[in-house]
C-alpha positions in Angstrom: 73.2 77.2 97.8 74.6 74.9 95.1 70.9 73.6 93.9 67.3 72.8 95.1 66.2 69.2 95.5 62.7 68.0 94.8 61.8 64.6 96.2 59.1 63.3 94.1 58.7 63.2 89.8 54.7 63.6 90.2 52.5 66.8 89.4 53.5 68.5 92.5 57.3 67.9 92.2 57.5 68.6 88.4 55.6 71.9 89.3 58.1 72.7 92.4 61.0 71.9 89.8 59.6 74.6 87.0 58.8 77.4 89.5 62.4 76.8 91.2 64.2 76.6 87.4 62.2 79.5 86.0 63.6 81.8 89.3 67.3 80.5 88.2 67.9 78.3 90.4 69.8 74.5 89.4 66.9 71.7 90.5 67.6 67.9 91.2 64.4 66.0 91.3 64.6 62.6 92.8 62.2 60.1 91.2 61.8 56.5 93.0 60.2 55.2 89.4 63.0 53.6 87.5 63.0 54.8 84.0 60.9 58.1 84.6 63.5 60.7 83.5 62.4 61.1 80.0 58.8 61.3 81.0 59.3 63.8 83.9 61.5 65.9 81.4 59.0 65.6 78.7 56.3 66.6 81.1 58.2 69.8 82.5 59.0 70.7 79.1 55.2 70.9 78.1 54.6 73.1 81.4 57.5 75.2 80.6 56.0 75.9 77.2 52.6 76.7 78.8 54.6 79.1 81.4 55.9 80.9 78.2 53.0 83.3 78.3 53.3 84.2 82.0 57.6 84.4 81.7 58.4 84.8 77.9 61.9 85.4 78.9 62.7 81.7 80.1 63.1 80.0 77.4 62.3 76.2 77.6 65.7 75.3 76.7 67.3 77.3 79.5 64.7 75.9 82.0 65.4 72.5 81.3 69.3 73.0 81.4 68.4 73.7 84.8 66.9 70.5 85.7 68.2 66.9 86.3 66.6 63.9 87.2 68.0 61.3 89.6 67.2 58.0 91.3 69.5 58.0 94.1 68.7 60.2 97.4 72.3 60.6 98.5 73.3 62.1 95.1 70.1 63.8 94.7 70.4 65.9 98.0 74.3 66.1 98.2 75.2 69.9 98.3 71.6 70.9 98.4 70.6 74.3 100.3 67.0 73.5 100.0 65.2 69.8 99.8 61.4 70.3 98.7 59.5 66.7 99.6 56.6 66.2 97.3 55.7 62.6 97.8 52.3 60.8 98.5 50.4 61.8 101.3 51.3 58.7 103.2 52.5 59.2 107.0 54.9 56.0 107.0 56.4 57.1 103.8 57.3 60.9 105.0 58.3 59.4 108.2 60.9 57.4 106.5 61.8 59.6 103.9 62.4 62.8 106.3 64.6 60.3 108.5 66.6 59.6 105.5 66.9 63.3 104.5 68.1 64.0 108.0 70.9 61.7 107.4 71.8 62.6 104.1 71.0 66.3 103.3 73.5 68.8 104.4 73.3 69.9 108.0 72.4 73.5 107.3 69.8 72.5 104.4 66.0 73.5 105.0 64.0 70.3 104.5 60.4 71.5 103.2 57.1 69.3 102.7 54.4 69.8 100.7 52.0 68.1 102.8 48.3 69.1 103.1 47.3 66.6 105.8 49.7 66.4 108.2 51.8 68.6 110.9 55.5 68.7 110.2 55.8 67.3 113.8 54.0 64.0 113.0 56.9 63.0 110.5 59.7 65.1 111.5 59.2 65.4 115.2 61.6 62.8 116.1 64.7 63.3 114.0 67.7 65.3 115.1 67.4 67.9 112.4 63.8 68.6 113.1 64.5 72.5 113.8 65.2 72.6 109.8 61.8 71.1 108.7 59.2 72.9 107.6 55.5 73.0 105.7 55.4 74.9 102.4 52.3 73.9 100.7 51.6 75.5 97.3 48.1 76.3 98.1 
């Protein structure tokens, strides 16, 4: 797997990015907010600093070196082996996003959702690649 893509730069998306980067994986974050890169990376640096008490052998600098922020979906998911969706709990947004992910993500990439309200079939049931879609909620 070349990298993991996290869709969404909010608190859940940033948290997933920290978990994956701390495990040594390259992470691409997709944020729809224009110009959000600096604030996302600043927030991640703060979280990484606080996580030093848990895993001090992973420096903030090495963690940040594994994370990049993107605004283009196709670029963010190209060559991704695992895509972690972490957008708002809106059925229409998730449905449109999973349709796009099915098109842009590599055919063997697992596409996971952090949904806490919907079964995966509610927004991925009609796409061709629905067999690779799962729910992976952190709680």
